Each structure stands twice: as C-alpha cells, then as structure tokens.
N, C-alpha and C positions, 0 to 999 in steps of 0.2 A: 160200388157193388154192381156186378154184372147181373142181368136178369137170368133167371133159371132157364133151363132148356125149353120147357113148355111155353114160357112167356116169350122167349126169343122166337120160337117157331110161330106162335100166334101173331107176334108183331110182324114177322117176315111175311106171313100169309096175308095179313091186312095190307101191308105195303104192296104186295104183288097184286092183290085185288084192286087196290087204288090205281096201280099202273095199268091194269087191264081196263078199268073204267076210263082212264085217260085215253088209252089207245082207241077204245070203242066209241069215244065221244066225238070222233071226227071221221067222216066217211073215208077220206083218203088214207088216214093212218090205219083205220080198220082194214081197208082193202089190201094194203101192203102186208099187214100182219097175217091176214087170212091166206094171201098168196104165198107168203114165205113159210108159214107153218103147215099149210095144207089142211087145216081144220075148217070145217064148215060153220057158218053162222049159227045153225041150229045146235051144234055140238058144244058151243062155248060155255053155256050155262052149266052143263053137266061136268065138263072138263075143269071148270073153275074150282070145283071141289077137290081136285087132285093136286097134292103137293108137287108132283113132277111137272104138271102143266103150269102151275104157278111159277116154279123155278124156270121153266121155259119162257114164260112171259118176261121175267127179269133178264134172262139171257138175251132175248130179242131186244129188249130196251138198251142194254149195255153195248150191244153191237153197233148201235147207231148213236154216235155222240150228240148229234143235233137233237134227236128225239129225247135222249136222256136229259140234256140240258133244258129242253122245253118242259119236260115232266117235272124236273127239279124246281124250275122257276114257278110253274103253275101250282105246285103243291107245297112250296116252301120246304123242300126236303133236300138235305145234302146228298149229292150224287153218290158219295161214298156209302151212304145208307142202303142204296140199291145193291151195291156190291156185297155188303154185309148180309142183307136179306137173301140174296142169291146164294151165298155160301151156306147160310143156315138151312135153306130149303133143299140144297143139294147134299146136305149131311156133312158138310165140311166145316171145321172150326175156322173162324176168321182170326187172323193174326192178332187182332186187338183183344180177342177173348182169351188168349193164352196167358197163363200166369207169367 
C-alpha cells in the first residue's frame, strides 16, 4: 500500500531536511551549497520551511553523485529515495507510485 499524498509529502520534506542537515554539517559542503544556490546562511532557517526550497536541496544533492552517495551512506538511505522525495516535493508523481 502506498502512503497517502500528505504522508508522502511529509516523508519527502523530512528527507530533504535530513539532506540539508547533512550538507550544513560540513563547512566545505555548506560553502559549496551556499555558493551554488545564492542563499545566505541567515536565510536557510526560514527557507527550510518552504517546499520549493526543500525540493531545491534535493535537486542540489542529486546533481552531485559523490555527494548523493555520501549522504546515502551516512544516513542509510537508498539514493533512489532522494529522487522519489524530489519528485513528490516538485509535485510530480514518481513512476513507482503510478498504478
């Protein structure tokens, strides 16, 4: 049974926050993230409450295979789950969710 839309969104947001925490946990990773996104350190906390920003965090993660692999290993998450969460937060159905 697939989780309902609100449950899937909540899980996707939780995964994105976990990814943001992972990125922010290392100065070099955080510096690259800030430089790439153009967001300032003081704005992250407020932005983290926005689904679009959280989708952007996952976009950032999947564009760097090494970073994605490190995140997946550190959190014991299947890298495909990041893609799924990204699709959910972007408002797109993931192919595995289709009947």
